[in-house]
N, C-alpha and C positions, 0 to 999 in steps of 0.2 A: 193684137196681139189677142190672145184666144180669149183672156178673162175679159177684155172690154164689148167683145161680143157678146158674150154670156149675159155682160148685165145690160145690151141695148134689147138681148133678146126678151129677159124679165122685164124691160120697162118697157117691149112691143103688146108683151102677152100679158099688163098690170099686175106681177106676180107679187103677193104682199111682199113689203119691206125685206121681210126676215128671210123667206123663200130665195128673194134673188142675188143676196148676201150671199145666201149657203149654194146658191150656182155657181156664181164668180166664184169663191174660195176649193170647191170642188174641183173645178175646172185648174183654178189655178195650182192644188195640191199636183194631181194627175200629170200635167204638163212641167210643172219643176222633180216630180218622182221621173218622169219618162227623161228630161235630160241630166239629171245629177245619179241618177244609177240605172236607167235604161240603156244609156251613152248616146244618147240620138246627139249629132251636136247640132249645133247653129244655126246651122247651111243647111240642116232635115225638116220637111214638110213633117207636121202633127197637123193632122185634120181633125176637127169640131163637126158635129151635125147635131142639134138641137130640135126636137121635135113636141109636139102636146099629139098626145095617143093615149084613145079613153079614156081622157080625162087625168092623165099622168102624165106627166113633164121628163122625157127620154133623153138621154145625152149618151151619142156615142163617138169617140177616141177613139183614133188610128195612130202609132203610131211605127217606127221603124227600128225603132231599141229590142233590147234583150227581151226576150218574150219569159212574159211573166204573164201567172195564170192570181189576181189579188186575191182572188178565194182561196190560196192556199197561205197568205198569209197568218202570221204563225205569232200573237203580240208575247214579246217576253217579260220573261219576270221583272227585271227590272229596266225602270227606265234609260236609256243610253246618255252618257251628257248633249248630246244632239237635241235628244226627244226623237233621235230613229226610228220610225215604226208610227211616229202620231201621226203624222199627215195621211196616213192607210187606215189607219185607226177612225179618225172622222169620214174619210170618205165610207167607207164601212157602215158607221153608225148615221151617214145622212143619206145614204143610197142604197138598194138592194142591185146587186151584180144580175143583170138578165143573161149574159152572155160573154164568154170569152176564149177568144180562137185567133187561130193566128192563121193566117191568110199573105199563103205567099212570104215576101220577105218582112210584111207588119202585122204588129198588134190591133186587134181590134177591141175593144170593151164598148162593151151597154149596159147602161146604167137608168134606174128609175131612181127618180127623187122623191125620199119619204118627205110626205107631211108633218109641221110640225116646226 
């Protein structure tokens, strides 16, 4: 799974344990959002690219789900019973969105993991 790939990447790059854990959690949250809210079926492919660029950790996630630019996310006034939006709030706190675009029938989200 993609979360395991993120963990291996963190190990290979010798990331600090907290940063490696954040990376894995971010990947997990984004994949779950694509499956639960984006309409991505279990048999559809979600692609993940992780890279070190200019001293920063860059993540690119591509999926065939419903178009959604997470920069348009608005926090609700109250927290829904299931905690709706909490995962995306976490993503926005732990990562900087560098780019979102729709390419053909796929979403492509590019993020930089924040230090800390």
